C-alpha positions in Angstrom: 51.3 78.0 102.9 54.6 79.1 101.5 57.9 78.4 103.2 58.6 82.2 103.8 55.3 82.8 105.7 55.8 79.7 107.5 59.3 80.7 108.6 57.9 84.0 109.6 55.2 82.6 111.7 57.7 80.4 113.6 59.9 83.4 114.0 57.0 85.3 115.6 56.1 82.4 117.9 59.6 82.1 119.2 60.1 85.9 119.8 56.8 86.1 121.6 57.6 83.0 123.6 61.1 84.5 124.7 60.2 88.1 125.0 56.7 88.2 126.2 54.7 91.2 125.0 56.3 92.6 121.8 55.0 95.6 120.0 53.7 95.0 116.3 56.1 97.7 114.9 59.0 96.1 116.6 58.1 92.5 115.2 57.5 94.2 111.8 61.1 95.6 111.9 62.7 92.6 113.0 61.1 90.3 110.2 61.4 93.3 107.6 57.6 93.3 106.7 54.8 95.7 107.4 52.8 96.0 110.5 49.7 95.0 108.5 51.5 91.8 107.6 52.2 91.1 111.0 48.5 91.4 112.0 47.7 89.1 109.2 50.3 86.6 110.5 48.7 86.8 114.1 45.2 86.0 112.7 47.0 83.0 111.0 48.5 81.9 114.2 45.1 82.3 116.1 43.4 80.1 113.4 46.0 77.4 113.9 45.0 77.3 117.6 47.8 79.3 119.0 46.4 81.4 121.9 47.9 84.9 120.8 46.3 88.1 121.3 47.0 91.9 120.9 46.5 94.9 123.5 46.3 98.3 122.5 47.8 101.4 124.3 51.3 102.8 125.3 52.2 99.5 126.9 50.4 97.2 124.7 51.6 94.7 122.1 51.3 91.3 120.8 51.7 88.3 123.4 50.9 84.7 124.1 48.6 83.6 126.9 50.5 82.8 130.1 51.7 79.2 130.3 51.8 78.4 126.6 54.9 77.0 125.4 55.8 75.1 122.3 58.9 73.0 121.6 60.5 73.5 118.3 63.2 71.0 117.3 62.8 70.7 113.6 66.0 72.5 112.7 67.1 72.5 109.2 70.7 71.6 108.0 71.4 75.2 107.3 70.0 76.4 110.7 72.2 73.7 112.5 75.4 74.8 110.5 74.7 78.5 111.6 74.7 77.4 115.1 78.0 75.5 114.9 79.6 78.4 113.1 78.4 80.9 115.8 80.1 78.5 118.4 83.4 78.9 116.5 83.6 82.5 117.2 85.2 82.2 120.7 83.2 84.6 122.7 81.9 81.9 125.1 85.5 81.2 126.2 85.8 84.7 127.5 82.4 84.5 129.4 83.3 81.2 130.9 80.5 79.3 129.0 82.6 76.6 127.3 81.2 73.7 129.0 77.5 75.1 128.6 78.2 75.6 124.8 79.4 72.1 124.4 76.2 70.8 126.4 73.9 72.9 124.1 75.3 71.7 120.9 75.2 68.1 122.2 71.4 68.6 122.5 71.0 70.4 119.3 72.7 67.5 117.6 70.6 65.0 119.3 67.3 67.0 118.2 68.5 67.2 114.6 67.0 64.6 112.2 69.4 61.8 111.4 70.0 62.9 107.9 71.3 66.5 108.9 73.6 65.4 111.7 76.9 64.6 109.5 76.6 68.1 107.8 76.3 70.0 111.1 79.2 68.0 112.7 81.2 68.6 109.6 80.8 72.3 110.0 82.5 72.6 113.3 85.5 70.6 111.7 85.6 72.8 108.4 84.8 76.4 109.8 87.1 78.0 112.2 86.7 81.7 113.3 89.9 83.4 114.9 88.6 86.9 116.1 92.2 88.1 116.7 94.1 90.3 114.3 97.3 89.4 112.9 100.4 90.7 114.6 98.4 92.1 117.5 100.6 90.6 120.1 99.4 88.9 123.4 96.2 90.5 124.8 96.1 91.5 128.4 94.0 89.1 130.6 90.5 90.3 131.3 88.2 89.1 133.9 84.7 89.6 132.7 83.0 87.6 135.6 82.0 90.7 137.5 80.8 92.6 134.4 78.9 89.7 133.2 77.0 89.4 136.6 76.2 93.0 136.6 74.8 92.8 133.1 72.6 89.9 133.8 71.5 90.9 137.4 70.5 94.5 136.0 72.5 96.0 138.7 74.8 99.2 138.6 78.5 99.0 138.5 81.3 100.9 140.2 84.4 100.9 138.0 88.1 101.8 138.6 89.0 102.6 135.1 92.3 103.6 133.4 91.8 105.8 130.2 94.2 105.4 127.1 97.4 107.2 127.8 96.8 107.6 131.4 98.4 105.7 134.4 96.1 106.7 137.2 92.6 105.2 137.5 89.3 107.0 137.8 86.3 105.8 139.7 82.7 105.8 137.8 79.3 104.5 138.6 77.6 103.3 135.5 74.3 101.5 134.0 75.4 98.7 132.1 73.4 97.8 128.9 75.7 94.8 127.9 79.1 93.4 126.8 80.4 93.6 123.2 83.2 91.8 121.5 84.8 93.8 118.8 87.6 92.3 116.7 88.6 90.3 119.8 88.4 93.2 122.1 85.7 93.1 124.8 83.6 96.3 125.7 81.3 97.3 128.4 78.6 99.5 127.0 77.0 101.5 129.7 75.5 105.0 130.7 77.4 107.3 132.9 75.2 110.2 134.0 72.8 109.2 131.3 75.2 109.3 128.5 76.3 106.4 126.5 80.0 105.4 126.9 82.4 102.6 125.9 84.7 101.0 128.6 87.4 98.5 127.4 87.4 95.5 129.6 91.1 95.2 129.7 91.4 98.7 131.3 89.1 98.0 134.1 91.2 97.7 137.1 88.5 96.7 139.5 84.6 96.5 139.2 82.0 96.1 142.1 78.5 95.0 141.5 76.3 97.4 143.3 72.8 96.5 145.2 71.2 99.4 143.1 69.1 98.4 140.3 70.4 99.4 136.8 68.9 102.7 135.6 68.7 102.2 131.7 66.8 104.5 129.4 63.3 103.4 128.6 62.9 101.5 125.4 66.8 101.7 124.8 68.5 98.3 124.0 72.2 97.2 123.8 72.2 96.9 120.0 70.8 100.6 119.7 73.5 102.0 122.0 76.3 100.1 120.5 75.4 101.3 116.8 75.4 104.9 117.9 78.7 104.5 119.7 80.3 102.6 116.9 79.4 105.3 114.6 80.8 108.1 116.7 84.2 106.0 116.8 84.4 105.4 112.9 83.1 108.8 111.9 85.3 110.7 114.5 87.1 113.3 112.2 90.9 112.8 111.8 93.1 115.4 113.2 95.7 114.8 110.6 96.1 113.6 107.0 99.2 112.4 105.4 100.1 111.1 101.8 102.7 108.4 101.7 104.2 105.7 99.3 104.9 102.1 100.2 107.2 99.7 98.5 105.1 97.3 96.8 106.6 94.0 98.6 105.8 95.5 101.8 102.1 96.7 101.0 100.3 93.7 102.6 102.3 94.1 105.8 101.7 97.9 105.8 97.9 97.3 105.2 97.6 94.7 108.0 99.3 97.0 110.5 98.0 100.4 109.3 94.7 99.3 108.0 92.5 101.4 110.4 94.3 104.5 109.4 93.8 104.1 105.7 91.2 106.5 104.2 90.7 104.4 101.1 92.1 101.4 99.5 95.9 101.8 98.3 96.2 103.8 94.9 98.1 101.1 92.7 99.5 102.6 89.6 101.6 99.5 88.8 105.0 100.8 89.6 107.5 99.8 92.5 105.7 102.4 94.9 101.9 102.2 95.9 100.5 105.6 97.2 98.3 105.5 100.4 96.4 108.3 102.2 96.3 108.2 106.1 93.9 109.8 108.6 95.7 109.9 112.0 94.7 111.6 115.2 97.6 114.0 115.4 100.9 114.8 113.8 103.0 112.8 116.2 101.3 109.8 115.0 103.2 109.9 111.9 106.2 108.5 114.0 104.8 105.1 113.9 105.6 104.9 110.4 109.3 104.7 111.3 108.9 100.8 112.1 108.9 100.4 108.2 112.1 102.2 107.8 113.0 103.0 104.2 110.1 100.8 102.6 107.6 103.6 103.6 108.2 107.5 102.6 105.9 110.2 103.5 105.2 112.6 100.6 103.3 115.3 102.3 102.5 117.4 104.2 105.9 119.0 104.8 105.3 119.0 108.4 104.9 115.4 108.5 108.2 114.8 106.8 109.9 117.2 109.3 108.4 115.4 112.3 109.6 112.1 111.0 113.1 113.6 110.4 113.4 114.7 113.9 112.1 111.4 115.3 114.7 109.5 113.2 117.4 112.1 114.3 116.4 111.7 117.9 116.5 107.7 117.6 119.9 108.1 115.8 121.3 110.3 118.5 120.2 107.9 121.2 122.1 104.8 119.7 125.0 107.1 118.8 125.3 107.9 122.4 125.1 104.4 123.4 127.7 103.4 120.9 130.1 106.0 122.1 129.6 104.8 125.9 129.9 101.0 124.9 133.2 102.0 122.9 134.5 103.9 126.2 133.8 100.8 128.3 135.4 98.6 125.9 138.7 100.6 125.6 138.9 100.6 129.5 138.4 96.9 129.6 141.4 96.5 127.1 143.7 98.9 129.4 142.9 96.5 132.3 143.7 93.4 130.3 146.8 94.8 129.2 146.2 95.0 125.4 145.7 98.7 125.0 143.8 97.9 121.9 146.9 97.5 119.8 146.8 93.8 119.2 144.1 91.3 118.3 142.1 89.9 121.0 142.7 86.4 122.2 140.3 83.7 121.0 139.3 81.3 123.9 138.7 78.5 121.5 140.7 78.4 118.5 138.3 75.6 117.0 135.5 78.0 117.1 136.5 81.4 115.5 134.5 84.4 115.7 132.0 84.7 113.1 132.5 87.8 111.3 128.9 88.2 110.2 127.3 88.8 106.6 129.2 91.3 104.5 127.6 94.7 104.3 125.1 95.3 101.5 126.6 97.4 98.6 
């Protein structure tokens, strides 16, 4: 028997052992083969003494006889490495599974053939996965315990939830499919009134597990719902597009911060400026480009340039008013001290003169 087929037979056995009855079409999809190949594999398992059988009908599928179990500990080096890399992704910490993961990995290590153990152990020291983005700042604390409980107990949830840009919370009753960690941010994937929806875990003000059993749509799994929602987010049409140019030394920083808004990779013509196309939700969103000061210039459309000019003028006026107020307070203080602003201010410690600061740029 070739290695590919033996791996496939083992995969079928493990799937049946963990899932119970599984339709042949689903096995074929999971293993990327035809349904006919799956039935041939079932015959091979049966010939090898595995008590596997097939049932026809709407609720039919392929299953093992009740009570049959097999222990599979013959992990290869690559399989063990894959487990240790998965352990480095950090999701287990948010779910409170640190201790359980450590215990599981020790058991995996003990089950490995001795020649494979050094390679598996080395993986945990040579591969590190940090799911956070650069310059993303501290993330709000997230309590996943209640969400985690509802997901695994198959119970409905009552949420008090704050939407983006809102200060008040709204109350929803939802049917959870599961939890998803995307780029370091946790989401609850759930149905609300039979429609799929994403809820950011850090916007959940309170969650209560209800006694009511969850009402998921039949045959729909977490991965299916997540794929649909992910596409909806990524394919959501941008409300506004703008063309800008970025000074080359600042391009890397710009891409790290504004990457999600880039329509395509920057157009590099070799000059001091690099042209970029941005897709934004609304015109006012161009104001976030002010953080780059003069290292980024919006070229078009004209309304985007006008919006930035208004924003810059507003910021300038705010600080000008603050400067005038500070100057007024300073003059009042000088009058009280009797200096009147006509002579130099006294230095409290002559051995430590005031540093005039760097000279202004030419």
